[in-house]
N, CA, C, O and the ligand as a Tripos MOL2 file, in Angstrom:
@<TRIPOS>MOLECULE
protein
  317   315    80     0     0
PROTEIN
NO_CHARGES

@<TRIPOS>ATOM
      1 N          45.6540   17.4320   19.6740 N.3       1 MET1
      2 CA         46.5280   16.3500   19.1550 C.3       1 MET1
      3 C          47.9730   16.6990   19.3960 C.2       1 MET1
      4 O          48.4060   17.8160   19.1140 O.2       1 MET1
      5 N          48.7210   15.7490   19.9150 N.am      2 SER2
      6 CA         50.1350   15.9850   20.1280 C.3       2 SER2
      7 C          50.9290   15.5840   18.9100 C.2       2 SER2
      8 O          50.6600   14.5550   18.2920 O.2       2 SER2
      9 N          51.8860   16.3770   18.5740 N.am      3 ALA3
     10 CA         52.7170   16.0470   17.4140 C.3       3 ALA3
     11 C          53.7220   14.9830   17.7800 C.2       3 ALA3
     12 O          54.2200   14.9320   18.9050 O.2       3 ALA3
     13 N          54.0100   14.1420   16.8220 N.am      4 ALA4
     14 CA         54.9690   13.0910   17.0520 C.3       4 ALA4
     15 C          56.0030   13.1230   15.9330 C.2       4 ALA4
     16 O          55.6990   13.4190   14.7780 O.2       4 ALA4
     17 N          57.2110   12.8120   16.3120 N.am      5 GLN5
     18 CA         58.2500   12.8300   15.2830 C.3       5 GLN5
     19 C          58.3260   11.4910   14.5800 C.2       5 GLN5
     20 O          58.1730   10.4270   15.1800 O.2       5 GLN5
     21 N          58.5670   11.5870   13.2960 N.am      6 CYS6
     22 CA         58.7250   10.3690   12.4970 C.3       6 CYS6
     23 C          59.9090    9.5380   12.9860 C.2       6 CYS6
     24 O          60.9660   10.0970   13.2760 O.2       6 CYS6
     25 N          59.7550    8.2050   13.0860 N.am      7 PRO7
     26 CA         60.8860    7.3600   13.5160 C.3       7 PRO7
     27 C          61.9380    7.2310   12.4180 C.2       7 PRO7
     28 O          63.0460    6.7570   12.6690 O.2       7 PRO7
     29 N          61.5940    7.6500   11.2040 N.am      8 CYS8
     30 CA         62.5350    7.4470   10.0940 C.3       8 CYS8
     31 C          63.2260    8.7250    9.6450 C.2       8 CYS8
     32 O          64.2760    8.6530    9.0060 O.2       8 CYS8
     33 N          62.6730    9.8960    9.9580 N.am      9 CYS9
     34 CA         63.2430   11.1430    9.5470 C.3       9 CYS9
     35 C          62.8270   12.2280   10.4980 C.2       9 CYS9
     36 O          61.9640   11.9720   11.3380 O.2       9 CYS9
     37 N          63.3830   13.4440   10.4290 N.am     10 PRO10
     38 CA         63.0740   14.4730   11.4090 C.3      10 PRO10
     39 C          61.7070   15.1480   11.2120 C.2      10 PRO10
     40 O          61.3630   16.0830   11.9340 O.2      10 PRO10
     41 N          60.9610   14.6860   10.2660 N.am     11 ASN11
     42 CA         59.6600   15.2840    9.9720 C.3      11 ASN11
     43 C          58.6440   15.0220   11.0880 C.2      11 ASN11
     44 O          58.7920   14.0900   11.8790 O.2      11 ASN11
     45 N          57.6260   15.8530   11.1300 N.am     12 THR12
     46 CA         56.5280   15.6280   12.1300 C.3      12 THR12
     47 C          55.4350   14.8000   11.4870 C.2      12 THR12
     48 O          55.0280   15.0370   10.3490 O.2      12 THR12
     49 N          54.9630   13.8020   12.2640 N.am     13 LEU13
     50 CA         53.9270   12.9250   11.7400 C.3      13 LEU13
     51 C          52.5770   13.6060   11.7990 C.2      13 LEU13
     52 O          52.3140   14.4120   12.6920 O.2      13 LEU13
     53 N          51.7160   13.2760   10.8370 N.am     14 VAL14
     54 CA         50.3700   13.7090   10.8350 C.3      14 VAL14
     55 C          49.4940   12.5910   11.4200 C.2      14 VAL14
     56 O          49.5660   11.4420   10.9840 O.2      14 VAL14
     57 N          48.6660   12.9460   12.4130 N.am     15 SER15
     58 CA         47.8350   11.9590   13.0930 C.3      15 SER15
     59 C          46.4050   12.0660   12.6300 C.2      15 SER15
     60 O          45.8430   13.1580   12.5530 O.2      15 SER15
     61 N          45.8160   10.9170   12.3190 N.am     16 ILE16
     62 CA         44.4290   10.8520   11.9630 C.3      16 ILE16
     63 C          43.8030    9.7890   12.8380 C.2      16 ILE16
     64 O          44.2170    8.6310   12.8020 O.2      16 ILE16
     65 N          42.7850   10.1790   13.6430 N.am     17 SER17
     66 CA         42.1450    9.2470   14.5240 C.3      17 SER17
     67 C          40.7730    8.8350   13.9960 C.2      17 SER17
     68 O          39.9540    9.6810   13.6360 O.2      17 SER17
     69 N          40.5400    7.5600   13.9550 N.am     18 ILE18
     70 CA         39.2570    7.0270   13.5300 C.3      18 ILE18
     71 C          38.7410    6.0650   14.5730 C.2      18 ILE18
     72 O          39.4960    5.6050   15.4290 O.2      18 ILE18
     73 N          37.4640    5.7580   14.5080 N.am     19 THR19
     74 CA         36.8600    4.7680   15.4330 C.3      19 THR19
     75 C          36.4440    3.5640   14.6450 C.2      19 THR19
     76 O          35.6630    3.6670   13.6990 O.2      19 THR19
     77 N          36.9750    2.3910   15.0400 N.am     20 ILE20
     78 CA         36.6340    1.1310   14.4020 C.3      20 ILE20
     79 C          36.0560    0.2140   15.4660 C.2      20 ILE20
     80 O          36.7230   -0.1260   16.4430 O.2      20 ILE20
     81 N          34.8150   -0.1790   15.2660 N.am     21 SER21
     82 CA         34.1500   -1.0760   16.2210 C.3      21 SER21
     83 C          34.2190   -0.5330   17.6290 C.2      21 SER21
     84 O          34.3880   -1.2790   18.5930 O.2      21 SER21
     85 N          34.0830    0.7920   17.7360 N.am     22 GLY22
     86 CA         34.0490    1.4380   19.0470 C.3      22 GLY22
     87 C          35.4100    1.6650   19.6330 C.2      22 GLY22
     88 O          35.5070    2.2410   20.7170 O.2      22 GLY22
     89 N          36.4780    1.2410   18.9740 N.am     23 GLU23
     90 CA         37.8220    1.4160   19.4590 C.3      23 GLU23
     91 C          38.4860    2.5780   18.7120 C.2      23 GLU23
     92 O          38.3400    2.7230   17.4990 O.2      23 GLU23
     93 N          39.2210    3.4020   19.4720 N.am     24 ARG24
     94 CA         39.9450    4.4670   18.8260 C.3      24 ARG24
     95 C          41.2020    3.9330   18.2020 C.2      24 ARG24
     96 O          41.9640    3.2030   18.8360 O.2      24 ARG24
     97 N          41.4260    4.3070   16.9270 N.am     25 ARG25
     98 CA         42.6380    3.9160   16.2550 C.3      25 ARG25
     99 C          43.2490    5.1580   15.6300 C.2      25 ARG25
    100 O          42.5360    5.9740   15.0460 O.2      25 ARG25
    101 N          44.5420    5.3070   15.7450 N.am     26 THR26
    102 CA         45.2090    6.4880   15.2030 C.3      26 THR26
    103 C          46.2210    6.0610   14.1420 C.2      26 THR26
    104 O          47.0730    5.2090   14.3930 O.2      26 THR26
    105 N          46.1220    6.6480   12.9800 N.am     27 MET27
    106 CA         47.0960    6.4290   11.9420 C.3      27 MET27
    107 C          48.0030    7.6440   11.8970 C.2      27 MET27
    108 O          47.5390    8.7810   11.8250 O.2      27 MET27
    109 N          49.2870    7.3900   11.9400 N.am     28 ARG28
    110 CA         50.2770    8.4390   11.8420 C.3      28 ARG28
    111 C          51.0600    8.2560   10.5970 C.2      28 ARG28
    112 O          51.5850    7.1700   10.3510 O.2      28 ARG28
    113 N          51.1640    9.3170    9.7700 N.am     29 SER29
    114 CA         51.8640    9.1880    8.5290 C.3      29 SER29
    115 C          52.8390   10.3610    8.3650 C.2      29 SER29
    116 O          52.6510   11.4480    8.9110 O.2      29 SER29
    117 N          53.8740   10.0860    7.5950 N.am     30 CYS30
    118 CA         54.8970   11.1020    7.3300 C.3      30 CYS30
    119 C          54.8330   11.5000    5.8640 C.2      30 CYS30
    120 O          54.9210   10.6490    4.9790 O.2      30 CYS30
    121 N          54.6810   12.7820    5.6120 N.am     31 SER31
    122 CA         54.5560   13.2390    4.2230 C.3      31 SER31
    123 C          55.9130   13.3140    3.5430 C.2      31 SER31
    124 O          55.9990   13.4880    2.3270 O.2      31 SER31
    125 N          56.9700   13.1810    4.3300 N.am     32 ARG32
    126 CA         58.3030   13.3230    3.7490 C.3      32 ARG32
    127 C          58.8590   11.9870    3.2790 C.2      32 ARG32
    128 O          59.3380   11.8850    2.1500 O.2      32 ARG32
    129 N          58.8050   10.9370    4.1430 N.am     33 CYS33
    130 CA         59.4240    9.6870    3.7650 C.3      33 CYS33
    131 C          58.3660    8.5990    3.5090 C.2      33 CYS33
    132 O          58.7040    7.5070    3.0530 O.2      33 CYS33
    133 N          57.1260    8.8860    3.7920 N.am     34 GLY34
    134 CA         56.0900    7.9200    3.5020 C.3      34 GLY34
    135 C          55.8360    6.9180    4.6150 C.2      34 GLY34
    136 O          55.1120    5.9410    4.4230 O.2      34 GLY34
    137 N          56.4430    7.1620    5.8070 N.am     35 TYR35
    138 CA         56.2140    6.2550    6.9370 C.3      35 TYR35
    139 C          54.7430    6.2870    7.3190 C.2      35 TYR35
    140 O          54.0950    7.3330    7.2720 O.2      35 TYR35
    141 N          54.2340    5.1330    7.6930 N.am     36 ARG36
    142 CA         52.8520    5.0480    8.1240 C.3      36 ARG36
    143 C          52.7310    4.0210    9.2560 C.2      36 ARG36
    144 O          53.2150    2.8960    9.1370 O.2      36 ARG36
    145 N          52.0910    4.4150   10.3330 N.am     37 GLY37
    146 CA         51.9550    3.4970   11.4620 C.3      37 GLY37
    147 C          50.5730    3.5980   12.0600 C.2      37 GLY37
    148 O          49.9690    4.6700   12.0860 O.2      37 GLY37
    149 N          50.0780    2.4770   12.5400 N.am     38 TRP38
    150 CA         48.7660    2.4400   13.2110 C.3      38 TRP38
    151 C          48.9700    2.2490   14.6760 C.2      38 TRP38
    152 O          49.8360    1.4840   15.1000 O.2      38 TRP38
    153 N          48.1750    2.9440   15.4600 N.am     39 TYR39
    154 CA         48.3360    2.8740   16.8990 C.3      39 TYR39
    155 C          46.9330    2.6830   17.5380 C.2      39 TYR39
    156 O          45.9170    3.1750   17.0470 O.2      39 TYR39
    157 N          46.9490    1.9380   18.6620 N.am     40 ALA40
    158 CA         45.7280    1.7890   19.4150 C.3      40 ALA40
    159 C          45.5320    3.0160   20.2880 C.2      40 ALA40
    160 O          46.4940    3.5920   20.7970 O.2      40 ALA40
    161 N          44.2870    3.4070   20.4530 N.am     41 GLY41
    162 CA         43.9810    4.5750   21.3050 C.3      41 GLY41
    163 C          43.9610    5.8450   20.5430 C.2      41 GLY41
    164 O          44.1430    5.8510   19.3260 O.2      41 GLY41
    165 N          43.7420    6.9330   21.2380 N.am     42 ASP42
    166 CA         43.7060    8.2560   20.6250 C.3      42 ASP42
    167 C          45.0860    8.8490   20.5720 C.2      42 ASP42
    168 O          46.0610    8.2300   20.9980 O.2      42 ASP42
    169 N          45.1620   10.0370   20.0530 N.am     43 SER43
    170 CA         46.4910   10.6490   19.8750 C.3      43 SER43
    171 C          47.0310   11.2030   21.1760 C.2      43 SER43
    172 O          47.2090   12.4130   21.3130 O.2      43 SER43
    173 N          47.2900   10.3410   22.1150 N.am     44 THR44
    174 CA         47.9450   10.7210   23.3500 C.3      44 THR44
    175 C          49.4050   10.3380   23.2930 C.2      44 THR44
    176 O          49.8770    9.8500   22.2660 O.2      44 THR44
    177 N          50.1300   10.5510   24.3820 N.am     45 ASP45
    178 CA         51.5340   10.2060   24.3640 C.3      45 ASP45
    179 C          51.7520    8.6870   24.5600 C.2      45 ASP45
    180 O          52.8320    8.1540   24.3080 O.2      45 ASP45
    181 N          50.7010    8.0330   25.0090 N.am     46 ARG46
    182 CA         50.8840    6.5970   25.3200 C.3      46 ARG46
    183 C          50.1840    5.7390   24.3140 C.2      46 ARG46
    184 O          49.3220    4.9290   24.6570 O.2      46 ARG46
    185 N          50.5550    5.9170   23.0680 N.am     47 LEU47
    186 CA         49.9960    5.1260   22.0240 C.3      47 LEU47
    187 C          50.7110    3.7870   21.8940 C.2      47 LEU47
    188 O          51.9260    3.7000   22.0660 O.2      47 LEU47
    189 N          49.9740    2.7850   21.6000 N.am     48 GLU48
    190 CA         50.5410    1.4740   21.4140 C.3      48 GLU48
    191 C          50.5620    1.1310   19.9470 C.2      48 GLU48
    192 O          49.5220    1.1380   19.2900 O.2      48 GLU48
    193 N          51.7360    0.8300   19.4230 N.am     49 ARG49
    194 CA         51.8700    0.5040   18.0140 C.3      49 ARG49
    195 C          51.1750   -0.8080   17.7340 C.2      49 ARG49
    196 O          51.3860   -1.7790   18.4610 O.2      49 ARG49
    197 N          50.3670   -0.8640   16.7220 N.am     50 ILE50
    198 CA         49.6880   -2.0900   16.3560 C.3      50 ILE50
    199 C          49.9270   -2.4000   14.8890 C.2      50 ILE50
    200 O          50.2880   -1.5210   14.1060 O.2      50 ILE50
    201 N          49.7270   -3.6300   14.5360 N.am     51 ALA51
    202 CA         49.9840   -4.0660   13.1640 C.3      51 ALA51
    203 C          48.8620   -3.5920   12.2440 C.2      51 ALA51
    204 O          47.6900   -3.5730   12.6210 O.2      51 ALA51
    205 N          49.2480   -3.2160   11.0440 N.am     52 LEU52
    206 CA         48.2450   -2.7810   10.0740 C.3      52 LEU52
    207 C          47.2370   -3.8930    9.7890 C.2      52 LEU52
    208 O          46.0510   -3.6200    9.5980 O.2      52 LEU52
    209 N          47.7000   -5.1420    9.7590 N.am     53 SER53
    210 CA         46.7880   -6.2550    9.4710 C.3      53 SER53
    211 C          45.7060   -6.3600   10.5530 C.2      53 SER53
    212 O          44.5700   -6.7360   10.2620 O.2      53 SER53
    213 N          46.0590   -6.0290   11.7980 N.am     54 GLY54
    214 CA         45.0760   -6.0620   12.8810 C.3      54 GLY54
    215 C          43.9960   -5.0160   12.6390 C.2      54 GLY54
    216 O          42.8170   -5.2620   12.8950 O.2      54 GLY54
    217 N          44.3980   -3.8560   12.1500 N.am     55 VAL55
    218 CA         43.4110   -2.7940   11.8730 C.3      55 VAL55
    219 C          42.5160   -3.2210   10.7280 C.2      55 VAL55
    220 O          41.3010   -3.0330   10.7750 O.2      55 VAL55
    221 N          43.1300   -3.8060    9.6820 N.am     56 LEU56
    222 CA         42.3120   -4.2600    8.5600 C.3      56 LEU56
    223 C          41.3280   -5.3180    8.9750 C.2      56 LEU56
    224 O          40.2000   -5.3510    8.4810 O.2      56 LEU56
    225 N          41.7460   -6.2060    9.8970 N.am     57 ASP57
    226 CA         40.8500   -7.2530   10.4150 C.3      57 ASP57
    227 C          39.6430   -6.5950   11.0990 C.2      57 ASP57
    228 O          38.5000   -7.0130   10.9120 O.2      57 ASP57
    229 N          39.9260   -5.5610   11.8910 N.am     58 GLU58
    230 CA         38.8850   -4.8880   12.6320 C.3      58 GLU58
    231 C          37.9200   -4.1900   11.6420 C.2      58 GLU58
    232 O          36.7070   -4.1800   11.8500 O.2      58 GLU58
    233 N          38.4790   -3.6160   10.5770 N.am     59 ILE59
    234 CA         37.5930   -2.9200    9.6080 C.3      59 ILE59
    235 C          36.7130   -3.9200    8.9270 C.2      59 ILE59
    236 O          35.5220   -3.6640    8.7490 O.2      59 ILE59
    237 N          37.2770   -5.1090    8.5170 N.am     60 SER60
    238 CA         36.4850   -6.0940    7.8410 C.3      60 SER60
    239 C          35.4470   -6.6880    8.7840 C.2      60 SER60
    240 O          34.3370   -7.0240    8.3710 O.2      60 SER60
    241 N          35.8220   -6.8140   10.0600 N.am     61 ASP61
    242 CA         34.8720   -7.3230   11.0520 C.3      61 ASP61
    243 C          33.6930   -6.3800   11.1770 C.2      61 ASP61
    244 O          32.5440   -6.8090   11.2870 O.2      61 ASP61
    245 N          33.9950   -5.0720   11.1570 N.am     62 GLU62
    246 CA         32.9330   -4.0890   11.2740 C.3      62 GLU62
    247 C          32.0280   -4.1100   10.0450 C.2      62 GLU62
    248 O          30.8070   -3.9910   10.1480 O.2      62 GLU62
    249 N          32.6570   -4.2630    8.8840 N.am     63 ARG63
    250 CA         31.8460   -4.3560    7.6490 C.3      63 ARG63
    251 C          30.9140   -5.5630    7.7490 C.2      63 ARG63
    252 O          29.7410   -5.4880    7.3830 O.2      63 ARG63
    253 N          31.4510   -6.6690    8.2470 N.am     64 ARG64
    254 CA         30.6320   -7.8730    8.3630 C.3      64 ARG64
    255 C          29.4770   -7.6280    9.3330 C.2      64 ARG64
    256 O          28.3530   -8.0650    9.0910 O.2      64 ARG64
    257 N          29.7650   -6.9180   10.4460 N.am     65 ALA65
    258 CA         28.7270   -6.6500   11.4340 C.3      65 ALA65
    259 C          27.6360   -5.7390   10.8640 C.2      65 ALA65
    260 O          26.4630   -5.8450   11.2220 O.2      65 ALA65
    261 N          28.0550   -4.8510    9.9750 N.am     66 ASN66
    262 CA         27.0890   -3.8940    9.4100 C.3      66 ASN66
    263 C          26.3190   -4.4740    8.2340 C.2      66 ASN66
    264 O          25.2770   -3.9450    7.8470 O.2      66 ASN66
    265 N          26.8260   -5.5500    7.6710 N.am     67 ALA67
    266 CA         26.1640   -6.1430    6.5380 C.3      67 ALA67
    267 C          24.8480   -6.8130    6.9730 C.2      67 ALA67
    268 O          24.6900   -7.1800    8.1370 O.2      67 ALA67
    269 N          23.9140   -6.9660    6.0360 N.am     68 PRO68
    270 CA         22.6630   -7.6260    6.3670 C.3      68 PRO68
    271 C          22.9320   -9.0220    6.9150 C.2      68 PRO68
    272 O          23.7780   -9.7540    6.4020 O.2      68 PRO68
    273 N          22.2220   -9.3660    7.9310 N.am     69 ARG69
    274 CA         22.4610  -10.6710    8.6140 C.3      69 ARG69
    275 C          22.0420  -11.8270    7.7280 C.2      69 ARG69
    276 O          20.9500  -11.8390    7.1610 O.2      69 ARG69
    277 N          22.9380  -12.7990    7.6230 N.am     70 ARG70
    278 CA         22.5790  -14.0340    6.9520 C.3      70 ARG70
    279 C          21.8040  -14.9010    7.9280 C.2      70 ARG70
    280 O          21.9880  -14.8020    9.1410 O.2      70 ARG70
    281 N          20.9650  -15.7240    7.4110 N.am     71 SER71
    282 CA         20.0990  -16.5370    8.2640 C.3      71 SER71
    283 C          20.9100  -17.5030    9.1210 C.2      71 SER71
    284 O          20.6770  -17.6120   10.3250 O.2      71 SER71
    285 N          21.8400  -18.1910    8.5200 N.am     72 ASP72
    286 CA         22.5860  -19.1970    9.2590 C.3      72 ASP72
    287 C          23.9700  -19.3640    8.6510 C.2      72 ASP72
    288 O          24.0900  -19.8470    7.5250 O.2      72 ASP72
    289 N          25.0210  -18.9740    9.3760 N.am     73 PRO73
    290 CA         26.3940  -19.0620    8.8350 C.3      73 PRO73
    291 C          26.7740  -20.5000    8.4990 C.2      73 PRO73
    292 O          27.5170  -20.7290    7.5450 O.2      73 PRO73
    293 N          26.2800  -21.4680    9.2610 N.am     74 LEU74
    294 CA         26.6590  -22.8580    9.0560 C.3      74 LEU74
    295 C          26.1730  -23.3860    7.7020 C.2      74 LEU74
    296 O          26.8760  -24.1500    7.0400 O.2      74 LEU74
    297 N          24.9840  -22.9790    7.3040 N.am     75 SER75
    298 CA         24.4400  -23.4220    6.0070 C.3      75 SER75
    299 C          25.2860  -22.8710    4.8610 C.2      75 SER75
    300 O          25.4750  -23.5410    3.8450 O.2      75 SER75
    301 N          25.7860  -21.6690    5.0230 N.am     76 ILE76
    302 CA         26.6270  -21.0710    3.9700 C.3      76 ILE76
    303 C          27.9570  -21.8000    3.8610 C.2      76 ILE76
    304 O          28.4550  -22.0420    2.7620 O.2      76 ILE76
    305 N          28.5440  -22.1560    5.0370 N.am     77 ALA77
    306 CA         29.8020  -22.8360    5.0640 C.3      77 ALA77
    307 C          29.7070  -24.2130    4.4580 C.2      77 ALA77
    308 O          30.7060  -24.7290    3.9570 O.2      77 ALA77
    309 N          28.5360  -24.8290    4.4870 N.am     78 GLY78
    310 CA         28.3590  -26.1700    3.9490 C.3      78 GLY78
    311 C          28.3240  -26.2380    2.4280 C.2      78 GLY78
    312 O          28.4540  -27.3130    1.8430 O.2      78 GLY78
    313 N          28.1470  -25.0860    1.7950 N.am     79 ARG79
    314 CA         28.0130  -25.1190    0.3150 C.3      79 ARG79
    315 C          29.3870  -25.1690   -0.3460 C.2      79 ARG79
    316 O          29.4810  -25.2010   -1.5730 O.2      79 ARG79
    317 ZN         59.4720   10.4210    7.8650 Zn       80 ZN80
@<TRIPOS>BOND
     1     1     2 1
     2     2     3 1
     3     3     4 2
     4     3     5 am
     5     5     6 1
     6     6     7 1
     7     7     8 2
     8     7     9 am
     9     9    10 1
    10    10    11 1
    11    11    12 2
    12    11    13 am
    13    13    14 1
    14    14    15 1
    15    15    16 2
    16    15    17 am
    17    17    18 1
    18    18    19 1
    19    19    20 2
    20    19    21 am
    21    21    22 1
    22    22    23 1
    23    23    24 2
    24    23    25 am
    25    25    26 1
    26    26    27 1
    27    27    28 2
    28    27    29 am
    29    29    30 1
    30    30    31 1
    31    31    32 2
    32    31    33 am
    33    33    34 1
    34    34    35 1
    35    35    36 2
    36    35    37 am
    37    37    38 1
    38    38    39 1
    39    39    40 2
    40    39    41 am
    41    41    42 1
    42    42    43 1
    43    43    44 2
    44    43    45 am
    45    45    46 1
    46    46    47 1
    47    47    48 2
    48    47    49 am
    49    49    50 1
    50    50    51 1
    51    51    52 2
    52    51    53 am
    53    53    54 1
    54    54    55 1
    55    55    56 2
    56    55    57 am
    57    57    58 1
    58    58    59 1
    59    59    60 2
    60    59    61 am
    61    61    62 1
    62    62    63 1
    63    63    64 2
    64    63    65 am
    65    65    66 1
    66    66    67 1
    67    67    68 2
    68    67    69 am
    69    69    70 1
    70    70    71 1
    71    71    72 2
    72    71    73 am
    73    73    74 1
    74    74    75 1
    75    75    76 2
    76    75    77 am
    77    77    78 1
    78    78    79 1
    79    79    80 2
    80    79    81 am
    81    81    82 1
    82    82    83 1
    83    83    84 2
    84    83    85 am
    85    85    86 1
    86    86    87 1
    87    87    88 2
    88    87    89 am
    89    89    90 1
    90    90    91 1
    91    91    92 2
    92    91    93 am
    93    93    94 1
    94    94    95 1
    95    95    96 2
    96    95    97 am
    97    97    98 1
    98    98    99 1
    99    99   100 2
   100    99   101 am
   101   101   102 1
   102   102   103 1
   103   103   104 2
   104   103   105 am
   105   105   106 1
   106   106   107 1
   107   107   108 2
   108   107   109 am
   109   109   110 1
   110   110   111 1
   111   111   112 2
   112   111   113 am
   113   113   114 1
   114   114   115 1
   115   115   116 2
   116   115   117 am
   117   117   118 1
   118   118   119 1
   119   119   120 2
   120   119   121 am
   121   121   122 1
   122   122   123 1
   123   123   124 2
   124   123   125 am
   125   125   126 1
   126   126   127 1
   127   127   128 2
   128   127   129 am
   129   129   130 1
   130   130   131 1
   131   131   132 2
   132   131   133 am
   133   133   134 1
   134   134   135 1
   135   135   136 2
   136   135   137 am
   137   137   138 1
   138   138   139 1
   139   139   140 2
   140   139   141 am
   141   141   142 1
   142   142   143 1
   143   143   144 2
   144   143   145 am
   145   145   146 1
   146   146   147 1
   147   147   148 2
   148   147   149 am
   149   149   150 1
   150   150   151 1
   151   151   152 2
   152   151   153 am
   153   153   154 1
   154   154   155 1
   155   155   156 2
   156   155   157 am
   157   157   158 1
   158   158   159 1
   159   159   160 2
   160   159   161 am
   161   161   162 1
   162   162   163 1
   163   163   164 2
   164   163   165 am
   165   165   166 1
   166   166   167 1
   167   167   168 2
   168   167   169 am
   169   169   170 1
   170   170   171 1
   171   171   172 2
   172   171   173 am
   173   173   174 1
   174   174   175 1
   175   175   176 2
   176   175   177 am
   177   177   178 1
   178   178   179 1
   179   179   180 2
   180   179   181 am
   181   181   182 1
   182   182   183 1
   183   183   184 2
   184   183   185 am
   185   185   186 1
   186   186   187 1
   187   187   188 2
   188   187   189 am
   189   189   190 1
   190   190   191 1
   191   191   192 2
   192   191   193 am
   193   193   194 1
   194   194   195 1
   195   195   196 2
   196   195   197 am
   197   197   198 1
   198   198   199 1
   199   199   200 2
   200   199   201 am
   201   201   202 1
   202   202   203 1
   203   203   204 2
   204   203   205 am
   205   205   206 1
   206   206   207 1
   207   207   208 2
   208   207   209 am
   209   209   210 1
   210   210   211 1
   211   211   212 2
   212   211   213 am
   213   213   214 1
   214   214   215 1
   215   215   216 2
   216   215   217 am
   217   217   218 1
   218   218   219 1
   219   219   220 2
   220   219   221 am
   221   221   222 1
   222   222   223 1
   223   223   224 2
   224   223   225 am
   225   225   226 1
   226   226   227 1
   227   227   228 2
   228   227   229 am
   229   229   230 1
   230   230   231 1
   231   231   232 2
   232   231   233 am
   233   233   234 1
   234   234   235 1
   235   235   236 2
   236   235   237 am
   237   237   238 1
   238   238   239 1
   239   239   240 2
   240   239   241 am
   241   241   242 1
   242   242   243 1
   243   243   244 2
   244   243   245 am
   245   245   246 1
   246   246   247 1
   247   247   248 2
   248   247   249 am
   249   249   250 1
   250   250   251 1
   251   251   252 2
   252   251   253 am
   253   253   254 1
   254   254   255 1
   255   255   256 2
   256   255   257 am
   257   257   258 1
   258   258   259 1
   259   259   260 2
   260   259   261 am
   261   261   262 1
   262   262   263 1
   263   263   264 2
   264   263   265 am
   265   265   266 1
   266   266   267 1
   267   267   268 2
   268   267   269 am
   269   269   270 1
   270   270   271 1
   271   271   272 2
   272   271   273 am
   273   273   274 1
   274   274   275 1
   275   275   276 2
   276   275   277 am
   277   277   278 1
   278   278   279 1
   279   279   280 2
   280   279   281 am
   281   281   282 1
   282   282   283 1
   283   283   284 2
   284   283   285 am
   285   285   286 1
   286   286   287 1
   287   287   288 2
   288   287   289 am
   289   289   290 1
   290   290   291 1
   291   291   292 2
   292   291   293 am
   293   293   294 1
   294   294   295 1
   295   295   296 2
   296   295   297 am
   297   297   298 1
   298   298   299 1
   299   299   300 2
   300   299   301 am
   301   301   302 1
   302   302   303 1
   303   303   304 2
   304   303   305 am
   305   305   306 1
   306   306   307 1
   307   307   308 2
   308   307   309 am
   309   309   310 1
   310   310   311 1
   311   311   312 2
   312   311   313 am
   313   313   314 1
   314   314   315 1
   315   315   316 2
@<TRIPOS>SUBSTRUCTURE
     1 MET1         2 RESIDUE 1 A MET
     2 SER2         6 RESIDUE 1 A SER
     3 ALA3        10 RESIDUE 1 A ALA
     4 ALA4        14 RESIDUE 1 A ALA
     5 GLN5        18 RESIDUE 1 A GLN
     6 CYS6        22 RESIDUE 1 A CYS
     7 PRO7        26 RESIDUE 1 A PRO
     8 CYS8        30 RESIDUE 1 A CYS
     9 CYS9        34 RESIDUE 1 A CYS
    10 PRO10       38 RESIDUE 1 A PRO
    11 ASN11       42 RESIDUE 1 A ASN
    12 THR12       46 RESIDUE 1 A THR
    13 LEU13       50 RESIDUE 1 A LEU
    14 VAL14       54 RESIDUE 1 A VAL
    15 SER15       58 RESIDUE 1 A SER
    16 ILE16       62 RESIDUE 1 A ILE
    17 SER17       66 RESIDUE 1 A SER
    18 ILE18       70 RESIDUE 1 A ILE
    19 THR19       74 RESIDUE 1 A THR
    20 ILE20       78 RESIDUE 1 A ILE
    21 SER21       82 RESIDUE 1 A SER
    22 GLY22       86 RESIDUE 1 A GLY
    23 GLU23       90 RESIDUE 1 A GLU
    24 ARG24       94 RESIDUE 1 A ARG
    25 ARG25       98 RESIDUE 1 A ARG
    26 THR26      102 RESIDUE 1 A THR
    27 MET27      106 RESIDUE 1 A MET
    28 ARG28      110 RESIDUE 1 A ARG
    29 SER29      114 RESIDUE 1 A SER
    30 CYS30      118 RESIDUE 1 A CYS
    31 SER31      122 RESIDUE 1 A SER
    32 ARG32      126 RESIDUE 1 A ARG
    33 CYS33      130 RESIDUE 1 A CYS
    34 GLY34      134 RESIDUE 1 A GLY
    35 TYR35      138 RESIDUE 1 A TYR
    36 ARG36      142 RESIDUE 1 A ARG
    37 GLY37      146 RESIDUE 1 A GLY
    38 TRP38      150 RESIDUE 1 A TRP
    39 TYR39      154 RESIDUE 1 A TYR
    40 ALA40      158 RESIDUE 1 A ALA
    41 GLY41      162 RESIDUE 1 A GLY
    42 ASP42      166 RESIDUE 1 A ASP
    43 SER43      170 RESIDUE 1 A SER
    44 THR44      174 RESIDUE 1 A THR
    45 ASP45      178 RESIDUE 1 A ASP
    46 ARG46      182 RESIDUE 1 A ARG
    47 LEU47      186 RESIDUE 1 A LEU
    48 GLU48      190 RESIDUE 1 A GLU
    49 ARG49      194 RESIDUE 1 A ARG
    50 ILE50      198 RESIDUE 1 A ILE
    51 ALA51      202 RESIDUE 1 A ALA
    52 LEU52      206 RESIDUE 1 A LEU
    53 SER53      210 RESIDUE 1 A SER
    54 GLY54      214 RESIDUE 1 A GLY
    55 VAL55      218 RESIDUE 1 A VAL
    56 LEU56      222 RESIDUE 1 A LEU
    57 ASP57      226 RESIDUE 1 A ASP
    58 GLU58      230 RESIDUE 1 A GLU
    59 ILE59      234 RESIDUE 1 A ILE
    60 SER60      238 RESIDUE 1 A SER
    61 ASP61      242 RESIDUE 1 A ASP
    62 GLU62      246 RESIDUE 1 A GLU
    63 ARG63      250 RESIDUE 1 A ARG
    64 ARG64      254 RESIDUE 1 A ARG
    65 ALA65      258 RESIDUE 1 A ALA
    66 ASN66      262 RESIDUE 1 A ASN
    67 ALA67      266 RESIDUE 1 A ALA
    68 PRO68      270 RESIDUE 1 A PRO
    69 ARG69      274 RESIDUE 1 A ARG
    70 ARG70      278 RESIDUE 1 A ARG
    71 SER71      282 RESIDUE 1 A SER
    72 ASP72      286 RESIDUE 1 A ASP
    73 PRO73      290 RESIDUE 1 A PRO
    74 LEU74      294 RESIDUE 1 A LEU
    75 SER75      298 RESIDUE 1 A SER
    76 ILE76      302 RESIDUE 1 A ILE
    77 ALA77      306 RESIDUE 1 A ALA
    78 GLY78      310 RESIDUE 1 A GLY
    79 ARG79      314 RESIDUE 1 A ARG
    80 ZN80       317 GROUP 0 **** ****
């Protein structure tokens, strides 16, 4: 893992990589100022900053995919 400097202070960010729906996502956080950022990909130098809401959408999508399948989504939407 490559160390990255916090954009808000001189501290070094801590990187945590997780896999969501088969995609690598890296969360970088700063223990000094509380900065937190999500990035697409693994902890390489070419990380792309992504919005936290996008990550949360992916997590909820994965939960939905792992949940027991409902028979017909249209019948549920009609209620
Ligand atoms: Zn910081």
